[in-house]
DRENZAPA-903372 format. One record per atom (N, C-alpha, C): residue in three letters; x, y, z. Coordinates in steps of 0.1 Angstrom, whole numbers, plus 5000, padded with zeros to 4 digits. Each point is the difference from the previous one (the first is absolute). Example, Ala and Ser with C-alpha at 12.3 -4.5 7.8 and 13.67 -1.06 7.14 Angstrom:
<sites>
ala513249435078ala499150125000ala500950125000ser499650114993ser500950115000ser499250115008
</sites>
This chain:
<sites>
met169228499521met499649965014met501250025010asn499750065013asn501250015008asn500749865005pro501249985000pro500649905002pro499850005017asp499850095007asp499949965013asp498849965007ile498950014991ile498549965004ile500249865001ala499249925009ala500149874999ala498449965004ser499450015010ser498649965003ser499350055013gln498849945000gln499550035013gln500449905010asp500449874998asp500749895006asp501149964996ser500949965005ser501349954991ser500749875009gly501249984995gly500649895006gly501149914995leu501149965008leu500949914998leu501149994989thr501149975004thr501149964989thr499849854995ala500350004986ala499849884993ala501349984991glu500749895000glu501049944992glu499349874993ile500150034986ile499249914993ile501149924992pro500249895002pro501249924992pro499349974986ala500849994991ala499750014985ala499049854998glu500349915006glu499349884998glu499149965009thr499350095008thr499149945009thr498849954994pro499649875003pro498949944992pro498750075004ala499050004993ala498850075001ala498849934993lys499050045004lys498849944995lys499850084986pro499749904987pro499850074988pro499150075000pro499950094990pro498950114996pro498949954992thr499050055002thr498949994992thr499750104992glu499450014987glu499650114994glu498350005000thr499750105001thr498450025003thr499550104988thr499449974992thr499350094992thr498850065005ala499350124997ala499250075004ala498849905003ala499549904986ala499149935001ala500049895008glu501249935001glu500349895010glu499950055015ala500250095003ala500050085014ala498950015004asn499050054991asn498550035003asn499349845004lys500649914993lys499249885003lys500649925012ser501450035003ser500549915013ser499750095013pro499449945008pro499750035014pro501350065007gln500949894998gln501250025009gln501050144996asn499450034988asn500850144997asn499050125002arg498849975006arg499250135004arg499949995013leu500750045009leu500149995015leu499250135005asp498650024997asp499550155003asp499850035015asn500149885006asn499750025017asn501149945007ile501350024997ile501249945006ile500050065015ser500349905009ser500050025013ser501449975008gly500849934990gly501350005007gly500149875007gln499049945003gln499749905011gln500249834991ser500449994987ser500149904996ser501049895007pro499549865002pro500849915005pro501649984996asp500150034985asp501149984994asp500350154996lys500750095008lys500250124997lys500950024989ser501149945000ser501050014991ser499449984985ser499149894999ser499649994987ser498950124998asp499250055008asp499250104999asp500650144997asp501450005005asp500850124996asp500250004985his500149904992his500150024986his499050034995his498849955003his498750034994his499650165004leu500250035010leu499850145004leu500950104991ala501049965000ala501050084989ala499550024988ala499849894994ala499350004986ala498850084998asp499149955011asp498550094999asp500350135002leu500850055011leu500150165000leu500650054989ala501149954995ala500750064988ala498950014986lys499149884998lys499250014991lys498750105001arg499650015014arg499050115001arg500450124999ala501350065002ala500450115002ala500250034986gly500449924993gly500149994982gly498850044995glu499049945004glu498550024997glu499650165003leu500350055011leu499750145004leu500950104992leu501249964996leu500950084991leu499250004985met499749894996met499549984985met498550095000asp499449995010asp498750095001asp500250165001leu500950035007leu500650134999leu500450074987arg500949914994arg500750034987arg498850014989ser498949905001ser499150014992ser499350124998lys499650045014lys499250145000lys500850114995thr501350005002thr500950094996thr500050024986thr500249884995thr500250004984thr498650034993glu498849985006glu499050034994glu499850195002met500650055009met499950155000met501050044992thr501149984998thr500950044987thr499549964988glu499349884998glu499349984985glu499250124998tyr499050015010tyr499150125000tyr500650144996leu501050035006leu500550134999leu500650024987ala500749874995ala500649974987ala499050034988ser498749935003ser498850004991ser499750184997lys499850075012lys499750135001lys501150084994ser501249975000ser501050084994ser500049984985arg499749864995arg499849994985arg498850074994ala498950005008ala499050084995ala500250164997ser500750055011ser500450144999ser500850024988lys500849914997lys500950024988lys499350044987asn498649915001asn499350024985asn499250135000val500150065011val499450165002val501250104999glu500550025011glu501250085001glu500549995013ser501349994999ser500849985013ser501150084998thr500350075013thr501350075001thr501049905006asn501450064998asn501149965007asn499949975013ser499350095008ser500050005014ser498849905004glu499349974993glu498849895002glu500749864999asn500849994990asn500649894999asn501249965011val500750115005val500949995013val499049985009ala499050055004ala499249975010ala499649855002phe499749964987phe499349854999phe501249935003trp501350014996trp501249905002trp500350035015asn500050125006asn500550015016asn498849935007thr498750014997thr499149925008thr500249845000his500349984986his500149854997his501449955011phe500850054999phe501449965006phe499849995016ala499250125003ala499850025015ala499249885005ile498949964992ile499249905005ile500649865002leu501149974990leu500849895000leu501050015012ala500650105003ala500650015013ala499449985012asp498750045000asp499049995010asp499749835002leu500149954989leu499649865002leu501149905005lys501450074996lys500949935009lys500050015014asp499750115004asp500050025017asp499049935005lys498950024994lys498649915004lys500249885000gly500749944989gly500449865002gly500849945010asp501250085001asp500849985015asp499349995010arg499150095004arg499350005011arg499049915003leu499450024989leu498649885001leu500549865003ser501049954992ser500649865003ser500449995014his501150075002his500750035013his498849995014glu499150104997glu499049975012glu499049885000phe499749964990phe499549874998phe500749875007leu501349994996leu500849905004leu500250015015val500350125005val500250015015val498949975006ala499150054998ala498649975008ala499749854999glu500049944989glu499749864999glu501149925010leu501450024998leu500749955009leu499850025014gln499850105003gln499850055015gln498649915004ala499049994991ala498649915005ala500649845001ala500949964990ala500249864999ala501049965010arg501350075002arg501249965006arg500450125009pro498850055009pro500350105009pro501350005009his500749905000his501549995007his501250024994asp499750024985asp501249984991asp500350154996ile501150044995ile500650124998ile500050004984val499850144997val499950014986val501150124993leu500749954991leu500950084993leu499550034989ser499750144996ser499550044987ser500750124994glu500249984987glu500350144993glu499450125004glu498850005001glu499050125001glu499950045013gly500549925011gly499650015016gly501350075007arg499750015012arg501050055011arg501049875004asn501350045002asn500949905004asn499849975017asp499649895002asp499749965014asp501249915006pro500850075008pro501449945008pro499649855002arg498749955007arg499949895004arg500049894990arg500050034986arg500249884991arg501349955002leu501250055005leu501249955001leu500249895011thr498949985008thr500049915010thr498849904998ala499150034992ala498749944998ala500449834993glu499149945003glu500249844996glu499349984986arg499050084997arg499349994989arg499850164991val500750024989val499850124993val499449994986trp498950084997trp499550004988trp500750114991ile500449984989ile500950104992ile499350044989leu499350094998leu499150034987leu500550144995asp499949984986asp500050094988asp498650014995pro499450105005pro498350004996pro499850034985leu501450064993leu499550024986leu501550004994asp500549894996asp501250024995asp499850024981gly501050114999gly499750044985gly498950145002thr500150055006thr499150135002thr499850074986arg501350044993arg500150084988arg499049924990glu500549864998glu499449914991glu498249995003phe499550005014phe498950005003phe499250104995gly500750155001gly499350134996gly500250014985asp500249904992asp500450004985asp499349894992pro498450035003pro499249874994pro500350024986pro499949874992pro499649885005pro501249915004arg501150045003arg501549925004arg499249905012asp500749894999asp499749895011asp501049955007asp501150094999asp501249935008asp500350105013trp498849955009trp500250045012trp499449925010ala500150005014ala499649895010ala499750045013val499649895006val499550025015val501149875005his500750075012his500749915005his499749995016val499849875004val500049975015val500749875003ala500750025010ala500949915005ala500349995014leu500049865006leu500549995014leu501149945005leu500750105007leu501249935007leu499749945014glu500649885001glu499649935015glu501249955005asp500550025010asp501349955007asp501050044990gly500150104993gly501250064992gly499949964988glu499149904994glu500149964986glu498750054994leu499949994987leu498650014992leu499449885002ala498650015005ala499249895004ala498849994989ala499850114994ala498849994992ala500050134989gly499549984990gly499850124992gly499249984987ala499750144995ala498949984989ala500250144992val500250004986val500250104991val498850024992ala498950094999ala499050014990ala500450094988leu499649954989leu500250084988leu498750064997pro499450085006pro498450024996pro499650014988ala500950094992ala499550044986ala500049864992arg500649895005arg500249884991arg498849915007gly499550035010gly499249915006gly500549885008ile501350005002ile500849905009ile500750055012thr499849905008thr500549995013thr500949875000leu501450045003leu500949895005leu500449985016ser500049875004ser500250025016ser500849875002thr500149975014thr500749885006thr499149925006ala498650044994ala498749925006ala500049864992gly500649964991gly499849894987gly501149954997thr499849924990thr500849884996thr501050034987ser499550124992ser500850014985ser501650025002ala500349944992ala501850014997ala500350074988leu501250044997leu500450074988leu499749924989pro499450074989pro499649934988pro501449964994pro499949894988pro501249984993pro500850124992val501349994999val500550104994val499850034985ala499750114996ala499850044986ala500949994992lys501350055001lys501250034994lys501049955006pro500449875002pro501149935009pro501350084999asn500450064989asn501150054997asn500150144998ile498750075003ile500150154997ile499350055013pro500650055010pro499250045010pro499450154998arg498550015005arg499550124998arg500250095012val500850095000val500650105012val498950125000ile499450025012ile499250105002ile500650115011ala499850134997ala500650095008ala499150145000ser500350065010ser499350125002ser499850104990arg498550044997arg499750104991arg500950115003ser499950065013ser500750155004ser501549995006arg500449885004arg501449985007arg500649884996pro500449954988pro500449904995pro501249955006gly501050094998gly501349975007gly500949914989pro501349995004pro500749944991pro499949845001val499549935008val500149865003val499149934991pro498650044998pro499349934992pro500550014986his500750134995his500449994986his501149914998ala500849995009ala501249924999ala499849825000ile498850005008ile499549854999ile499649974988ala499050084994ala499449964989ala501150004988glu501050085000glu500950004988glu501049905004leu500849975010leu500749885002leu499449864998leu498649995005leu499549874998leu499349974987asn500150124993asn499149994985asn498749995005gly499450085008gly498750025003gly499250104994glu498750025005glu499250104993glu499550095012leu500350125000leu499550125009leu498850045000met499149995009met498750075001met500050115011cys499150085001cys499750115012cys498849985000leu499650025015leu498750005008leu500150115010gly498850055003gly499850085013gly499749905012ser500050025011ser499649935013ser501049895000ala500550005013ala501149895004ala499049885002gly498750025005gly499249884999gly499549934988ala499750094987ala499949934989ala501249954992lys501350055003lys501049934995lys500349885005ala500050005015ala500249855006ala498949914997met498950034999met498849934994met500149944985ser500850064991ser500349974987ser500749885002val501149995010val500949914999val499149855005val499250035011val499049905006val499149954990leu499450074990leu499149974991leu500549944986gly501450015000gly500849954989gly500050104988glu500050115002glu500150124990glu501150055000ala501049965008ala501350065000ala500749885010asp501550024999asp500849915008asp501050065009ile500050115000ile501350045010ile499450165000tyr499850045014tyr499650155006tyr501450035007ala500650124995ala500950065008ala500050155001his500350035010his499750115002his501350115011thr500450094996thr500950065008thr499950165001gly498850024997gly499750165001gly499650065014gly499849915012gly499650015012gly498649985002gln499549955012gln498649965004gln500050015014tyr498849995006tyr499749975014tyr499349855002glu499949985012glu499749875003glu498749974996trp498950094997trp498749964997trp500049974985asp501050074993asp500149984986asp500049844998ser500949935006ser500349855000ser499349915009ala499850035012ala499949925009ala498649884994ala499150044996ala498949904994ala500249944988pro500750094989pro500649924988pro500949885002val500850025011val501149915003val499349875008ala499150045008ala499249895006ala499549904990val499250074989val499449934989val501049914991ala500850084997ala500949944991ala501049865007arg500550045009arg500549905008arg499349895002ala498650015004ala499149875000ala499949944988ala500050054988ala500049954987ala501449954995gly501050005008gly501249944997gly500850064994cys500050164999cys501150074996cys501050035009his501150044994his501250055008his499650165005thr500350025011thr499750145004thr501350065010ser500450084998ser501350075007ser500450144996arg500950085010arg500650104993arg500749974989ile500450134993ile500949994988ile501349905001asp500449995011asp501549955003asp499749845004gly498849975004gly499849885001gly499649985016ser500150125008ser499849985012ser498550015005pro499749945013pro498550005001pro499550125002leu498450034995leu499550105003leu499350015017arg500350135005arg499650015013arg498950095002tyr499149985008tyr498750075000tyr499750055014asn499550135000asn499750065014asn501050035006gln501050064994gln501250085006gln499650135002pro500950055012pro499850125003pro499850124988asn500949964991asn500050094988asn499449914988val498950024996val499249934990val500450014985tyr501150055001tyr500650034984tyr500849884995leu499449944988leu500749884994leu500750044985pro501249995001pro500450064986pro500049954988asp499849845000asp500049934989asp499349855002leu499849964989leu499249875001leu500249924987leu499949855005leu499949914987leu499049885003ile499149994991ile499149904998ile500149944991cys500049874996cys500349914987cys499649885003arg500049924987arg499949885000arg501349925006pro499949905007pro501149935005pro501049974990glu499749964990glu501149974987glu500850114996trp499450135003trp500750124996trp501050085011ala499749945012ala500550075012ala501850034998thr500449874999thr501550025000thr500750094991gln499350004987gln500750074990gln499550155002ala498850035007ala499650134998ala501250075013leu500049935008leu500750055014leu501550004996ala500449924989ala501350034997ala500250124991val499150034993val499850114992val500150145008ala499049985010ala500050135009ala501250045006ala501049865004ala501050035007ala501150084992leu499749984985leu501250054992leu499450145000cys498950055004cys499550174999cys500750045010val499949945012val500550105011val501649995003leu500749934991leu501449995000leu500650125001
</sites>
């Protein structure tokens, strides 16, 4: 995705202290979300008397619904590729040439490439349209949209990654991809949601869940990027006698800490604001430490939306993780 693109509406600079108090997140499974009316805001007008509370639910609802659209698109594509595979297997039982096999795989990969493009576009268009209807005066900064300079002076800016982990989305049945929806208000993250559609989970700042108990108190589980791990997570795992794991999607990695499946998420391979805004909002609300890899605050809605690094971890590991990271940059 182009780092210069931002969205149809954009806005404002944010300095986010590492210890900003926030409302704890809630975990919503697909079944629970269907039962809960507050997670199904199908006719949002933006006129709630408690708009700040409504923002939390709006973020959660939009992330979840965008994820449902993506799952439906993925399911239809999977059906198509499975049908082509069955035809290919049938032809091998008769007679198939090398050229026919090549044609099959070319078609297969073309379909999956198209799935990625369609997924990015579908989720972006849905989220932007819903926000324009629900919050017509807010600005939107999206990975898939145009950069609108009005964002730099706006009071309220929604930061979106319509499909985080496009590569993993296009590789069924991988589930390490996400939808990110975050709100920046008066320079600070005010609400956020991360949907993990393939797992049927949406985590957001709309509820009261906190971090689960530590699984292995003396053995930190360090999670790193599948494609750009960098030296820091490896060093943290080695020097703290931890276990190293790799996943795709910044949202999936960050939420693994919130869900208690990992303890430290360290990234130095470069990201953009939409990669981390919603995950940071949700992680911070759960009680996680969130900062740059050197401990400085994460700043959002900057003129340059590139963010080189990120640390999200359980608070009890923050000091040690930052100390190891400092050794890596000496």
